[in-house]
C-alpha positions in Angstrom: 83.5 77.3 115.0 82.7 79.9 112.3 84.6 80.0 109.0 85.2 83.5 107.5 86.0 83.5 103.8 88.5 86.3 103.1 88.4 88.9 100.3 91.5 91.1 100.2 91.2 94.2 97.9 94.0 96.0 96.2 93.4 98.5 93.4 89.9 97.1 93.0 91.1 93.5 92.5 91.0 90.4 94.7 94.6 89.6 95.9 96.5 87.5 98.3 99.7 88.8 99.9 102.8 87.1 101.2 103.7 88.6 104.7 101.7 91.7 103.9 103.9 92.7 100.9 101.8 95.1 98.9 104.4 95.3 96.2 104.1 91.5 95.4 100.4 90.7 95.3 99.0 87.5 93.9 96.1 88.7 91.7 93.0 86.7 91.4 91.1 87.5 88.2 87.6 87.4 89.7 85.0 90.1 90.4 85.0 90.8 94.2 81.2 91.2 94.4 80.6 88.0 92.4 83.1 86.2 94.7 81.4 87.4 97.8 78.1 86.2 96.5 79.7 82.8 95.7 80.9 82.5 99.3 77.5 83.5 100.6 75.6 81.0 98.4 78.0 78.2 99.5 76.7 78.8 103.1 79.1 81.3 104.7 77.4 83.5 107.3 80.3 86.0 107.4 82.7 87.4 104.8 85.9 89.1 106.0 87.0 92.0 103.8 90.4 93.6 104.1 90.9 96.9 102.1 94.6 97.3 101.5 94.2 100.5 99.6 92.4 102.1 102.6 95.5 101.3 104.7 97.2 103.9 102.6 94.4 106.4 102.7 93.0 105.4 99.2 89.2 104.9 99.3 88.9 103.5 95.7 87.3 100.2 97.0 84.6 101.9 99.0 81.8 101.5 96.4 82.7 97.8 95.8 82.5 97.1 99.5 79.2 98.9 99.8 77.8 96.9 97.0 78.9 93.7 98.7 77.2 94.8 101.9 74.0 95.7 100.0 73.8 92.6 97.8 75.3 89.7 99.7 73.2 87.9 102.3 76.3 87.1 104.5 77.3 89.7 107.1 80.5 91.6 106.4 83.4 91.9 108.8 85.5 94.8 107.5 89.0 96.0 108.2 91.7 98.2 106.6 92.6 101.8 107.3 89.7 102.4 109.7 91.3 104.8 112.2 88.6 107.1 113.5 85.4 106.8 115.4 83.6 108.7 112.6 84.9 106.2 110.0 83.7 103.3 112.2 80.3 104.9 112.5 80.1 105.5 108.8 80.7 101.8 107.9 78.3 100.5 110.6 75.6 102.8 109.2 76.4 101.5 105.8 75.6 98.0 107.0 78.9 96.4 108.0 78.3 93.8 110.7 81.7 94.3 112.4 84.6 96.6 112.1 88.2 95.3 112.5 90.7 97.6 114.2 94.4 96.9 114.2 96.8 99.9 114.4 94.4 101.9 116.6 94.4 99.2 119.2 98.2 99.7 119.6 98.4 103.5 119.2 95.0 104.7 120.5 93.5 102.0 122.8 91.1 104.5 124.5 89.5 105.3 121.1 88.9 101.6 120.5 87.4 101.3 124.0 85.1 104.2 123.1 84.1 102.5 119.9 83.4 99.2 121.7 81.1 101.0 124.1 79.3 102.8 121.3 78.9 99.7 119.2 79.0 96.7 121.6 79.6 93.4 119.8 80.6 95.0 116.5 84.2 95.9 117.1 87.0 93.4 116.5 90.6 93.9 117.5 93.3 92.5 115.2 96.3 91.2 116.9 99.0 90.5 114.3 102.0 88.7 115.8 105.5 88.8 114.4 108.3 87.0 116.2 106.4 87.1 119.4 105.4 90.8 119.4 102.4 92.7 118.0 102.9 94.3 114.6 100.9 97.4 113.3 100.6 99.5 110.2 99.6 96.6 108.0 102.5 94.4 109.4 105.1 97.1 108.5 105.4 98.5 112.0 106.7 96.8 115.1 105.8 97.3 118.8 107.2 96.1 122.1 103.8 94.7 123.0 103.2 91.0 123.6 99.9 89.7 122.3 98.7 88.6 125.8 99.0 92.3 127.0 96.7 93.4 124.2 94.1 90.8 125.1 94.4 91.9 128.7 94.1 95.6 127.9 90.6 95.1 126.4 89.4 92.4 128.8 86.6 94.6 130.1 85.4 96.0 126.8 82.4 94.6 124.8 84.4 93.5 121.8 83.0 91.1 119.2 86.3 89.2 118.9 90.0 89.2 118.6 91.6 88.2 115.3 95.0 86.6 115.9 97.3 86.4 113.0 100.7 84.7 113.4 102.7 86.3 110.6 105.4 83.7 111.0 102.9 81.1 109.8 103.8 82.2 106.3 107.2 80.5 106.9 105.4 77.2 107.4 105.7 77.3 111.2 102.2 75.9 111.5 102.5 73.9 114.7 104.0 76.8 116.6 101.3 79.0 115.3 98.6 76.6 116.5 100.2 76.7 119.9 100.0 80.5 120.0 96.3 80.5 119.0 95.6 77.8 121.6 97.4 79.8 124.3 95.7 83.1 123.5 92.2 81.6 123.2 92.5 80.4 126.8 93.6 83.8 128.1 90.5 85.7 127.2 86.7 85.4 127.5 86.4 87.3 124.2 86.0 85.1 121.2 89.2 84.5 119.2 89.4 84.1 115.5 92.5 82.5 113.9 93.9 84.0 110.7 96.7 82.6 108.5 96.5 78.9 109.5 93.8 77.6 107.1 95.7 76.1 104.2 93.9 72.7 104.1 90.9 70.9 105.4 93.1 69.1 107.8 94.2 72.5 109.3 90.5 73.2 109.9 90.0 69.9 111.5 92.9 70.5 113.9 91.5 73.9 114.8 88.2 72.4 115.7 90.0 70.9 118.8 91.4 74.2 120.0 89.5 75.1 123.2 87.3 78.2 122.9 88.5 79.1 119.4 85.4 80.7 117.8 86.5 80.9 114.2 89.0 80.8 111.4 89.6 83.0 108.4 90.5 81.4 105.0 91.6 83.3 101.9 94.2 82.1 99.5 93.2 78.4 99.9 89.6 79.2 98.8 90.8 81.2 95.8 93.2 78.6 94.5 90.6 75.9 95.4 92.9 74.0 97.8 89.9 74.1 100.0 86.3 73.7 98.9 84.2 76.1 100.9 81.2 73.8 101.2 83.4 71.0 102.6 85.1 73.4 104.9 81.8 74.6 106.3 80.7 71.0 107.0 83.9 70.5 109.0 83.4 73.5 111.3 79.7 73.3 111.8 78.6 72.4 115.4 77.9 68.8 116.1 74.5 68.4 117.9 75.0 67.0 121.4 73.3 63.7 122.0 70.3 63.9 124.3 69.5 61.3 126.9 66.7 58.9 125.9 63.9 58.5 128.4 61.9 55.4 128.5 
């Protein structure tokens, strides 16, 4: 299982949000580029970046993200306000390893399919779940879609992964959330990445036993040092299979 350290950007600063509330950010007084380098030097292969300003059409974080892509050895998985094929192409040309699409997957699924065909293995669909249904518009919009239907809709497309976020996990419903992730990871052949469940090292240990779960995203716990990244990476790294000994 891969671990994706999360950097969330708002007004140029690293933040964490509660239930996606932009008006109540927890601000971390660290430089985003320096933090990305710290994550990479600790051994992370990927860094997940969410640009909250871009969700509102504000591109103020663009140069910071480009600098992270240019200077950090880890690959970047980028999401936030990317809602056109042109924008997807621009970020991939800038060096982003993967592009995360959320709202478009609900509102314009054919465009997402087109992007997946144009950039196979580089498009990730975010499935944000609130009270059993898929949310959009940065968790502010609701839909009548069940998460299973979104996974099924893109079953034949060459996506890199689905990111599944159980928004209700912020209400401490961790066991129910793990059950949701377990269910969805068995419903698709596309890799599933869990977001919002990584609060402790024990959480990571439990996720290691979820069949076919390919990764987990960790944010706040890394910034407040509840989780040490080096230790977390040790937990999730593959265990070599024993080989038969021949005499």
